[in-house]
ZAMARGU-4260 file (C-alpha; in steps of 0.2 Angstrom, whole numbers, plus 5000, padded with zeros to 4 digits):
<rodrens>
0) 5714/5526/5460 | 5705/5523/5476 | 5686/5526/5477 | 5681/5541/5488 | 5663/5545/5492
5) 5657/5562/5498 | 5640/5567/5505 | 5632/5582/5514 | 5634/5600/5516 | 5648/5612/5522
10) 5653/5630/5522 | 5646/5646/5528 | 5627/5646/5533 | 5626/5627/5535 | 5618/5621/5551
15) 5612/5605/5558 | 5621/5596/5544 | 5638/5589/5540 | 5650/5584/5526 | 5658/5567/5526
20) 5671/5560/5514 | 5675/5541/5515 | 5690/5533/5507 | 5689/5514/5509 | 5706/5506/5510
25) 5714/5489/5510 | 5722/5490/5527 | 5727/5502/5541 | 5710/5502/5551 | 5700/5518/5552
30) 5706/5535/5554 | 5694/5550/5557 | 5698/5568/5554 | 5685/5578/5563 | 5681/5597/5562
35) 5666/5601/5572 | 5658/5617/5579 | 5653/5606/5594 | 5669/5595/5595 | 5673/5599/5613
40) 5656/5592/5619 | 5651/5579/5606 | 5668/5575/5597 | 5669/5558/5604 | 5650/5554/5601
45) 5652/5559/5583 | 5667/5548/5581 | 5658/5534/5589 | 5644/5536/5577 | 5656/5535/5562
50) 5664/5520/5569 | 5648/5511/5572 | 5642/5516/5555 | 5657/5509/5546 | 5656/5493/5555
55) 5637/5491/5550 | 5642/5495/5532 | 5655/5482/5532 | 5670/5494/5531 | 5685/5489/5541
60) 5698/5501/5534 | 5695/5519/5528 | 5700/5537/5530 | 5686/5547/5535 | 5685/5566/5535
65) 5670/5575/5544 | 5666/5594/5543 | 5651/5595/5556 | 5640/5610/5558 | 5630/5603/5573
70) 5622/5588/5564 | 5611/5576/5574 | 5616/5558/5575 | 5603/5553/5562 | 5610/5566/5550
75) 5628/5560/5552 | 5622/5542/5550 | 5613/5547/5533 | 5628/5557/5527 | 5640/5543/5531
80) 5630/5529/5523 | 5627/5540/5507 | 5646/5543/5506 | 5650/5525/5508 | 5638/5520/5495
85) 5645/5533/5483 | 5662/5526/5485 | 5656/5507/5485 | 5639/5507/5475 | 5637/5488/5477
90) 5636/5489/5495 | 5619/5483/5501 | 5621/5485/5520 | 5612/5499/5530 | 5616/5509/5545
95) 5599/5512/5553 | 5596/5522/5568 | 5585/5514/5581 | 5566/5518/5579 | 5561/5531/5592
100) 5544/5528/5601 | 5537/5544/5596 | 5539/5539/5577 | 5527/5524/5579 | 5510/5532/5580
105) 5498/5529/5566 | 5485/5538/5556 | 5467/5536/5550 | 5459/5537/5533 | 5447/5551/5538
110) 5459/5562/5548 | 5460/5581/5544 | 5472/5586/5530 | 5470/5604/5530 | 5488/5608/5529
115) 5503/5598/5523 | 5520/5606/5525 | 5533/5602/5512 | 5551/5599/5518 | 5565/5596/5506
120) 5571/5578/5509 | 5590/5583/5510 | 5588/5597/5522 | 5587/5590/5540 | 5587/5608/5548
125) 5570/5610/5541 | 5563/5593/5548 | 5569/5594/5566 | 5556/5606/5572 | 5543/5605/5559
130) 5530/5597/5570 | 5531/5611/5582 | 5522/5622/5570 | 5506/5611/5571 | 5503/5606/5553
135) 5491/5592/5550 | 5504/5583/5539 | 5523/5585/5535 | 5529/5580/5518 | 5547/5573/5517
140) 5550/5577/5499 | 5561/5567/5487 | 5555/5575/5471 | 5556/5593/5465 | 5564/5601/5480
145) 5579/5589/5479 | 5593/5592/5465 | 5595/5576/5454 | 5613/5574/5460 | 5607/5573/5478
150) 5592/5561/5477 | 5602/5546/5483 | 5608/5555/5498 | 5590/5562/5502 | 5583/5544/5502
155) 5595/5540/5517 | 5590/5557/5526 | 5571/5554/5524 | 5573/5536/5530 | 5582/5541/5545
160) 5570/5556/5549 | 5556/5543/5548 | 5565/5533/5561 | 5570/5547/5573 | 5562/5564/5571
165) 5547/5569/5582 | 5534/5576/5571 | 5522/5579/5586 | 5507/5569/5579 | 5508/5576/5561
170) 5504/5564/5548 | 5520/5557/5541 | 5520/5559/5522 | 5533/5556/5509 | 5533/5562/5491
175) 5542/5550/5480 | 5550/5554/5463 | 5541/5552/5447 | 5539/5534/5442 | 5549/5523/5438
180) 5562/5531/5450 | 5549/5533/5463 | 5547/5514/5465 | 5565/5513/5471 | 5562/5527/5484
185) 5549/5515/5492 | 5562/5503/5497 | 5569/5516/5508 | 5554/5523/5516 | 5540/5510/5517
190) 5547/5499/5531 | 5548/5514/5542 | 5530/5520/5545 | 5526/5532/5532 | 5507/5536/5533
195) 5505/5543/5516 | 5515/5541/5500 | 5512/5556/5488 | 5513/5551/5469 | 5519/5566/5459
200) 5514/5569/5441 | 5501/5555/5441 | 5493/5552/5424 | 5485/5535/5425 | 5477/5522/5437
205) 5491/5510/5432 | 5504/5522/5440 | 5494/5522/5456 | 5492/5503/5456 | 5511/5501/5452
210) 5515/5511/5468 | 5502/5502/5478 | 5508/5485/5473 | 5526/5489/5477 | 5521/5495/5494
215) 5511/5480/5498 | 5525/5469/5492 | 5538/5478/5503 | 5527/5476/5518 | 5524/5458/5515
220) 5543/5455/5512 | 5547/5463/5529 | 5532/5455/5538 | 5525/5472/5543 | 5507/5473/5547
225) 5502/5491/5542 | 5492/5502/5530 | 5501/5514/5519 | 5489/5527/5511 | 5491/5535/5494
230) 5489/5553/5488 | 5491/5555/5469 | 5495/5572/5463 | 5488/5577/5446 | 5499/5590/5437
235) 5495/5589/5419 | 5480/5590/5407 | 5480/5571/5405 | 5480/5569/5424 | 5466/5580/5426
240) 5456/5572/5412 | 5459/5555/5421 | 5456/5562/5439 | 5442/5550/5443 | 5452/5534/5437
245) 5467/5540/5447 | 5457/5543/5463 | 5448/5527/5462 | 5462/5516/5457 | 5466/5508/5474
250) 5456/5507/5491 | 5472/5514/5499 | 5470/5531/5490 | 5464/5543/5504 | 5466/5560/5495
255) 5468/5568/5478 | 5478/5584/5475 | 5483/5595/5461 | 5500/5604/5457 | 5496/5620/5447
260) 5514/5625/5442 | 5516/5610/5431 | 5498/5610/5426 | 5498/5628/5420 | 5515/5625/5411
265) 5507/5609/5403 | 5492/5619/5395 | 5503/5633/5390 | 5498/5647/5401 | 5504/5656/5417
270) 5497/5653/5434 | 5488/5668/5442 | 5481/5672/5459 | 5464/5674/5451 | 5465/5656/5445
275) 5454/5657/5430 | 5466/5647/5420 | 5465/5632/5433 | 5446/5633/5438 | 5441/5618/5427
280) 5456/5608/5433 | 5453/5611/5452 | 5434/5608/5450 | 5438/5592/5441 | 5449/5586/5455
285) 5436/5590/5468 | 5422/5581/5459 | 5433/5566/5455 | 5439/5565/5473 | 5421/5566/5480
290) 5415/5553/5467 | 5429/5542/5473 | 5425/5546/5492 | 5442/5553/5495 | 5448/5570/5501
295) 5451/5584/5488 | 5467/5594/5493 | 5471/5610/5484 | 5489/5616/5478 | 5501/5626/5487
300) 5501/5645/5487 | 5519/5651/5482 | 5520/5668/5489 | 5525/5666/5507 | 5525/5684/5511
305) 5507/5687/5506 | 5496/5681/5520 | 5480/5690/5514 | 5482/5682/5497 | 5484/5665/5505
310) 5469/5667/5515 | 5459/5672/5500 | 5466/5657/5491 | 5461/5646/5505 | 5443/5653/5506
315) 5441/5650/5487 | 5448/5632/5489 | 5435/5629/5503 | 5421/5636/5492 | 5426/5625/5478
320) 5425/5610/5489 | 5443/5607/5494 | 5447/5600/5512 | 5465/5606/5513 | 5480/5615/5505
325) 5498/5613/5503 | 5510/5625/5512 | 5529/5628/5509 | 5532/5638/5525 | 5527/5636/5543
330) 5519/5653/5544 | 5506/5648/5531 | 5499/5634/5543 | 5489/5645/5554 | 5481/5655/5540
335) 5476/5639/5531 | 5468/5632/5547 | 5459/5648/5550 | 5452/5648/5532 | 5446/5630/5533
340) 5438/5632/5550 | 5419/5631/5549 | 5408/5647/5551 | 5397/5651/5566 | 5381/5646/5557
345) 5388/5630/5551 | 5394/5626/5568 | 5378/5630/5577 | 5368/5619/5565 | 5380/5605/5567
350) 5379/5606/5586 | 5360/5605/5585 | 5361/5589/5574 | 5375/5581/5585 | 5364/5584/5601
355) 5349/5577/5592 | 5359/5562/5587 | 5366/5559/5604 | 5349/5560/5612 | 5342/5548/5600
360) 5356/5536/5603 | 5353/5537/5622 | 5335/5534/5620 | 5338/5519/5609 | 5330/5526/5594
365) 5336/5522/5576 | 5330/5538/5569 | 5337/5556/5572 | 5325/5570/5571 | 5327/5589/5573
370) 5310/5597/5577 | 5299/5589/5564 | 5313/5585/5551 | 5321/5568/5550 | 5340/5569/5549
375) 5348/5557/5536 | 5364/5547/5542 | 5376/5556/5530 | 5370/5573/5537 | 5374/5567/5555
380) 5391/5561/5549 | 5394/5578/5541 | 5389/5587/5557 | 5400/5576/5568 | 5414/5580/5557
385) 5410/5599/5557 | 5410/5599/5576 | 5427/5590/5576 | 5434/5602/5564 | 5428/5617/5574
390) 5437/5610/5589 | 5453/5606/5580 | 5452/5624/5572 | 5451/5631/5590 | 5434/5640/5587
395) 5424/5628/5597 | 5429/5622/5615 | 5430/5603/5618 | 5418/5604/5632 | 5404/5614/5622
400) 5391/5602/5628 | 5394/5606/5646 | 5395/5625/5644 | 5377/5627/5638 | 5371/5644/5632
405) 5379/5649/5616 | 5390/5634/5616 | 5377/5621/5618
</rodrens>
């Protein structure tokens, strides 16, 4: 029986995706049967993508069936490659889209990570416009949001999204699968400018180091000069007990976060909005992150319709010391940013410190003072960050120095 590989989605309600079946043959060239909602405009382009992909993947003879629901070229390419490799598992060749210029920006260790938007790694329709909603980061997820049978196809989709999708300056994150499977995920994503790798269900420093070492090996093998940061996720009692070891396991760790659905299940209780059952765990993560000089990031709020509950959860997270929170729907982003914005009194104090710091620097002074009080460097650094956060949150104009009065 001839091997046939299939990948993708089809049927009612499918959009921005496609289903592709590939039956490699010994002869006869390539035949393509195409059904597409946009065939009149893009039929030839879709067929051209299929033909180029088969050539790149070393397939000279095949019967290909395509059911298209408006998929973009990067999606067609991902579905085709997954189908070919399901038919011919030993195939090592790739069909890579060209890396677009808007995918080549970098990140920094200390950037704001107030919001990170989870996007299922096998659903391109949710990726395409995700950056327009203004999250600080987008997470292309290969773990819990992807069914086990689709994880191989999701790897191709996430890789192609990293190469082509414009996330409008959001930090480009990928959540890999739980180790050891997650180490295989790295082969697909590390060469294509992910900014942060999220390590799920992390319970030891060794797991962090295993990911870091594999990332560094892939970068070296490909001759890529880049820094890929790490964000471990603790989701168990053991992970929380070892939070500091995990947070300090590698200099490439920039943040530590917690997943409360798995944590509460692990300790044998139910998650509640009040959060008494997770207070210790969340405090443990904050303290471990601060001790390791990385950012503490809170879990997601799962009720998308409850904006008031979300805001209360954000304010609680902020009071506990967290710098950010996960989100599972774009409508949560604005609420999260509003909740993490500094208050008026905090902004005014920070502005006075920044003005004093800039005046001391202009006068060539090595010491910053505010009235009769000396200001230590960590306080200045915190004030500078507060002002930047206030500007990013839209509660302080960028030209506040020039405005004078209440904005001075």
